[in-house]
N, C-alpha and C positions, 0 to 999 in steps of 0.2 A: 676595558675592552679596549681591544691589542687594535691599534689601525692598520691594517694588512697592509708589506712591503709595497704592491702596485701601487698602492698610491701614492706615497713615496718617489717611489719612479717618474710618472705621471708631474706629480710636483718638479721633481730636476728633468725631465725633460722637458715643461713645458719653460721654466727657464730661460733655457738656455737655448732653446725655439725663438721668444723673444728676446734674449740678448744680441740674435747674431741677426735677424729680420731689423730689431734695431740701429747695430751697426749698418750692418748693406746700405739701410734709406741715408744714414749719413756723411756713406765716403760717395763718392764720382764713379758715374760709369763708365768703363770703359768704348768709349765709341772711336773710329777712325776712318780714319778717309783720305783722298786724294786733294784738298783741300785741307785752308786755316782758316780755324777761327781764334784772332788777338782782340782780346779784354782788355781797355784801358781804364782802370778804376776812378777815375778826381774824387773821390768821396772821402768824407774824413772819416767812414767806417767800413770796414768788411761786409762783400756782396756775394749771391751765390749764384752761378748762375746755373741755368738750363737750356737744353738743347732740345728741340722738340719733346720737351717732359721732361728729358732724363737729367737727371744737376748732373752736369762737370765734376764741379770743386767751388772752393770759393776764392775768393783775392782779397788781401787787406787794404785799409787804404792807401790812397797816392802809388796801387802797384802795379800790372799788368801781368799777363796769362795766356797764353796759348794754345791751343789747343788741335791737333790734327779732326775734320771730322767730312763729311760728306758731301759729296759736290749737289748741286741743286739747291730751289726755294725751302728751308728752314723757317722755323717758329723759335729766336732768341726772348728766352728768358732773363731778368735779372733783378734780385730782391733785396731789398737789407731788414731790418726791423722795425723801422719808425720813419717809413718811406714807403708809395705808392709806389707799386709795380710796373716797373716798363718790359714790354711788350711788343717788341714787334719783327715782319718776318726780313728776310735779309734772303739774297741769289749771292750766292759759293759755286766759287770759277773749280775745275783742275788745277789742280798747283802753281795758286796765287794763295793769298791772305787777302782775309778780310776784315779790315779793323772796328769795331765796333766803343767809340769813350763815352762811358756812363757819366754822370756830376749830379749830384741837385740841383734842384731846380732855385730862379736866384727871383723867383717871384713872391717867394714867402711858403709857398706851400713846399710840404715836401713829397716829390714827385723824384726818381731818378727818371731824367732824358738822356739821351743821342744828345751826346753834347758838338756841333757843327766842328 
């Protein structure tokens, strides 16, 4: 019994669609605005940063990254593979940079925290 060509086209289309969706999930979404978010990663591992649930990007250990973001009150989330996530609400003002420093807590627990 021959397999119809439509089946192969469907399989090929499905594989391409899944690949595109997977690649889109790994990249940061373009967010722009009139203020800036600077995140300083003071951890020994890379972290991923989310802005209102949308991934902005990743930051290598002992590095920082700055993004243009809209002003207002927004939720920032930092994640790394073996610690509790950090999530907090921050205010962003037009023309200003809000800086967040993330580190692993020193109390024996693996928690991402905002350092003073």
